[in-house]
C-alpha positions, 0 to 999 in steps of 0.5 A: 386738177378737178376740184372736189364736189361739195358732197366730197368736201362736206361729207367725206370726213364723216365716214371716219366715225364708222367702225370699219374706217376706225379699225382700218385707220388704227392699223394704218397708224399703229402698224403702218409697215405690217398691213397694206390697204387691202389687208387692213380692210380684210382684217377690219371686216373679220373683226366686225364679223367676230364682234357682231357674232359675239354681241348681237346688236339687238341685245344692246340697242332698244327699238328706236335707238341707234349707235353713233360714233360722235366727236369726243366733246373734249376735242374739236372737229377741226383738230388733227387728232380727232377722237370719237366716242360711241353713243346710243341715240334715241331717234324715235321713242314711244313718247314721240308716237304718243304726241303724234297720236295726240295731234302734235305736229311733226315739226314739233316732234322733230325739234324735240328729237333733235334736242334729245339727240344732242343732249343724249350724245353730250351726256355720254361724252360726245357732241353732235354737229348739224352735219351729224344730225343731218346724216342721222335724220336723212335731212339737209344740214340747213334743216337740222340747224333751223330746227335746233335754233327754233327749239333753242329760241322757244326754250331760251336755252343753248343746246350743247352742239359743236357750234355752241361749244367750239364756236364752229360753223355759222352758229353765233346765236348762242353768244347772244343768248348767253349775254342776254341771260346775264345782262337782261335776266340778271343771272349770275354768269356762273349759273349761265355757264352751267345752264348753257353747257359752257366753261366760265372762260367762254361766258366771260369772253362773250360778256367782255366782247359785248361790252367792247361793242357797247362802248364803241356803239355808244360813241356812235361808231358804225359796224365797220369801225367796230369790226376793225377795232375789235375783230369781232364778226360783223353779224355778231356785232349786229346781234350785240347792237340789237341786244344793247338797244333792247337793254336800253329800252328796259333800263 
């Protein structure tokens, strides 16, 4: 059996959020005995043509904006029954152009645009992943992830993306950011939860894990032992240890 390529594994499921696949999937799930693949595709095409004729896109979307089917923020990307919500995203706006005119660097515009896209989707009930952003901006996922991290570091915030809210992917820096706000900045955990778009239970769990790591680290245990004892990922433990050392310097 030939193993699927990286492109197939990484991007194939992303097609499910576009209108035609959504319609075809609806017929497959709701009317499995009535419509075969060919008829489902034909019906989907006809419905799309009818919709576009009655509601031209130019009446719904402003210049620089686009429509995207984002993952519902109340469902996980790895859930068997994923839900999507249509969101209008501003890929480029007049202010972006004005900043470029004033000499701003494109990297800065890109970081601001990524933050704007993530926030716009969240405000409309959706949530974007690095893969979503990469597809929207025609970039690699590593590029969009790096730009997002730079923005979060510069603005000391956690953007509401899948890695932060659902603990998916390799994103862990949001945990350190949240703990830092409570431990070093002395903010109330409830305030931090609101600032970082997290539920109180998640913030409490991060703080609990941090103190578990701190207790063992104070007993001169190494990372391997702490990992085995707590089942916390090693790279998260390393970040917590760095924060513990920073806390000691400021105390």
